[in-house]
C-alpha positions in Angstrom: 36.0 192.8 286.4 34.0 189.5 286.2 35.5 186.1 287.1 35.6 185.0 283.4 38.1 187.8 282.5 40.2 187.4 285.5 43.7 185.8 285.1 43.9 182.4 286.7 47.6 181.8 286.7 49.8 184.6 287.9 53.5 184.7 288.2 54.7 186.7 291.1 57.9 188.9 291.3 59.8 186.2 293.2 59.0 183.6 290.4 56.4 181.6 292.2 53.0 180.9 290.7 49.6 181.7 292.2 46.3 180.4 291.1 43.6 183.0 291.6 39.9 182.9 290.9 37.4 183.0 293.8 40.2 182.3 296.2 44.0 182.2 296.4 46.1 179.1 295.9 49.9 179.1 295.8 51.8 176.5 293.8 54.5 174.9 295.9 56.3 172.9 293.3 58.6 174.1 290.6 56.7 175.3 287.4 58.3 175.7 284.0 56.8 177.4 281.0 56.0 175.5 277.8 58.7 176.0 275.1 57.2 176.2 271.6 59.9 175.4 269.0 58.6 176.9 265.8 60.3 175.3 262.8 60.0 175.4 259.0 57.3 173.3 257.2 60.0 171.2 255.6 61.5 170.2 259.0 58.1 169.8 260.6 56.8 167.4 257.9 59.9 165.2 258.2 59.6 165.0 262.0 55.9 164.4 261.9 56.3 161.6 259.3 59.1 160.0 261.4 57.2 160.2 264.7 53.9 158.9 263.3 55.5 156.0 261.2 54.3 152.5 262.1 56.4 150.3 264.3 55.4 147.1 262.4 58.4 145.1 261.3 57.2 144.5 257.7 57.7 148.1 256.8 61.0 148.9 255.1 61.8 151.8 257.3 62.1 149.5 260.3 64.9 147.5 258.6 68.4 149.0 258.8 70.7 148.9 255.9 74.5 148.9 256.5 76.4 151.0 254.0 80.1 152.1 254.5 80.2 152.2 258.3 76.7 153.6 258.8 73.2 152.2 259.2 70.3 153.8 257.3 66.6 153.4 257.9 64.8 154.7 254.9 61.2 155.7 254.4 61.0 156.3 250.7 60.2 159.9 249.7 59.9 161.0 253.3 63.0 160.6 255.5 66.3 158.8 256.2 67.6 158.1 259.7 71.4 157.7 259.6 73.4 156.2 262.5 77.1 156.7 261.9 80.3 157.4 263.8 79.4 161.1 264.1 76.0 160.4 265.7 72.3 160.2 264.7 70.8 162.2 261.9 67.3 162.5 260.5 67.3 163.8 257.0 64.7 164.7 254.5 64.7 161.9 251.8 65.1 164.4 249.0 68.1 166.1 250.7 69.7 162.7 251.3 69.3 161.4 247.7 70.6 164.6 246.2 73.8 164.4 248.2 73.1 167.5 250.4 75.7 167.9 253.1 74.2 165.9 256.0 75.7 168.2 258.6 73.7 171.3 257.3 70.7 169.4 255.9 69.9 167.4 259.0 66.5 168.0 260.4 67.6 166.4 263.6 71.1 165.7 264.9 72.4 164.1 268.1 76.2 164.1 268.3 77.9 160.9 269.6 79.9 163.2 271.9 76.9 165.0 273.5 73.7 163.0 273.9 72.3 165.6 276.3 71.4 168.0 273.5 69.4 167.5 270.3 69.7 169.8 267.3 66.3 170.3 265.7 66.5 172.4 262.5 69.2 174.5 264.0 67.8 174.8 267.5 69.8 173.3 270.3 67.4 171.7 272.8 68.4 169.8 276.0 66.8 166.4 276.1 66.4 166.1 279.9 63.1 164.8 281.3 61.7 168.3 281.9 62.5 169.5 278.4 61.0 166.4 276.9 57.7 167.2 278.6 57.7 171.0 278.2 59.0 171.4 274.6 56.5 171.2 271.8 57.5 171.4 268.1 55.2 173.4 265.9 55.0 174.9 262.4 52.6 176.9 260.4 51.3 174.1 258.2 47.7 173.0 257.6 46.5 170.5 260.2 49.6 170.9 262.3 49.7 169.5 265.8 52.2 170.1 268.5 54.7 167.3 268.6 56.2 166.9 272.1 59.9 166.4 272.3 59.3 163.2 274.3 57.5 161.7 271.2 60.6 162.3 269.1 63.0 161.0 271.7 60.8 157.9 272.2 60.7 157.3 268.4 64.5 157.6 268.1 64.8 155.1 271.0 62.9 152.5 268.9 65.9 152.5 266.5 68.9 153.0 268.7 69.8 153.4 272.4 71.5 156.7 272.8 
């Protein structure tokens, strides 16, 4: 077997990782595998629009509107970020304007009672530092890119401290 076809990263039976090509190198630090969170196109498009939205103050989605004990940040025809007594929700604009149940329609939900977990399109994901770096959100849409969890958490943090 030539060196090009040889595996470079090998996980041993005891869970350690070894780098092997033209020599043996053991990895001494903890290694975690990348978690790929495959979500629907609907959810992915909302998350990508949210993450890639400009931070400039002149855009309407960067101005909160208080309505009946909640604050809404609205990007017309794309998404609505709602902060209310239940927690933080990111909704598809169409679902929000048609009155869909925000608990089931939420693309993203962070409960006020548990800020250690984020619900992304029905997937419970811890939001600790390792998960933020090792979780990538993907979908089967044209020109999709992997969106790291830390990008999403950082964007939410531009709106509210949680």
